[in-house]
Structure formats: C-alpha cells, structure tokens
N, C-alpha and C positions, 0 to 999 in steps of 0.2 A: 520554801515557805512552810514552816512548821505550824500545824494546827489550823491552816486555812485551806479552803477548797476554792480554786479559781473556776468560775463558771463563765463561759462565753455566752453572751446573749444570742439567741437564735433569731434568724430573720423572720419577719412577718410576711404573710401573703394574703391576697384577697382577690377573689374572682369578681369581675365587674362587666357590665354590659352597657352602662350609661356613664356619663360624666360623673366623677366621684372625687370628693375630698378624702384622701386616704390617711393623711397625717397632718398635724399642726406642729410646727417646731422643727428643730434640726434633725436630719437623718440622711439616708442615702438610698437611692434606688439601685437595686442590684440586677434587675432584669425583668423580663416578662415573657409569657407564653401566650401566643395567639391561637386559640382553639378554632375560631371561625371568623371570617371577615367577608362581607358582601355588601352590595348596594352602595358603592362609592365610599368605602371605609376610610376613615382618617383618625389619627390619634396625635394629640399634642400633650406634652407633659410640662407642667409649670411649677416653679418655686413660689407657691402661694399658700397663705394661711386662711384666705377668705374666698376661695374659688373665684379669683379675679384673673381674667385673661390678659389684663394689662401688666401683670407681674412678669418677671423674667421667665423665658422658656428654658427648661432644662434640655428638652428634646423637641426640636421644631417639627411641625406637622409632617407625619409620614404615612404612607399607605401600607397597612399591615397585610400579610398574607396568611392564609389558614395554615395551621399545623407548623408554626415557626416559633423558634425559641431565640431570644436575644439576651445573652448574659453580658452585663456591663462590668468590666474589670478596671484595672488601674491600680495606682498605689494604695488607694483606700478600699478597693474591692467594690466599686460602684461610682455613681455620680452623686456628690453631696448636694443637699439643699438646705437652706437656712430657715425660710419662713414656713414651709410645709410642702406637701406633695399633693398636687391636684392634677388629675388625668381627665382630659376632654376627649370624648368619643363622638364621632358623627358617623352616620351609616350604621350598618349592622356589624358590631364587633363584640366578640366574646373573648375576654383575656384575663389572665391571672398576673398580677403585679407582685413582684418580690421586693421587699424593702426593709430597712432598719429604721 
C-alpha cells in the first residue's frame, strides 16, 4: 500500500467498581482483570445500549475472584456485542474491562 499507513485501533479499558454502561453500539469485550472481590461479589455482562438487564447476557452472572485475569479469545479476538456493553456488579468488585 503505497502512501498509506495502516493503523490498527487500540482496545479501550476502564476500571469500574459499580454497574457501568461502558459503550453504546457494536464492539467486542476482550477480557477483564479483577483486582479485588468480596462481600458476595457477582458480575453479569449484557449486550445493552440502555443499561437494561432484560437485554441479552453476553456473560451470565459469575463470581469473580481477586487477582484474576480472563482474556476472551476466538475468531474475532473477543465476544461481540451489537447494542452496547453494560456491566452489572453486585457486592464489592474492583475490575478493569478491556473492550473495543
């Protein structure tokens, strides 16, 4: 490709401790790091543009453990969502979410 520079978009990341709408629109979740989890911690990740728990679940409720990393792979390097990325946290959870 003469005269053009191809730049690959970098993933985004955000540290959260409460339920958070991270993105609206198409993307993919690539992984997450749980820095701490206590007091009956739970996380559910939804394909939602409006912070609606009636929308489809990307990742069903799970119990995170402190100091754990979960990278999501596959043909597209993550799990695709269409509407948006909404993470619901209950209990005491401190996590960083990596997404496009």
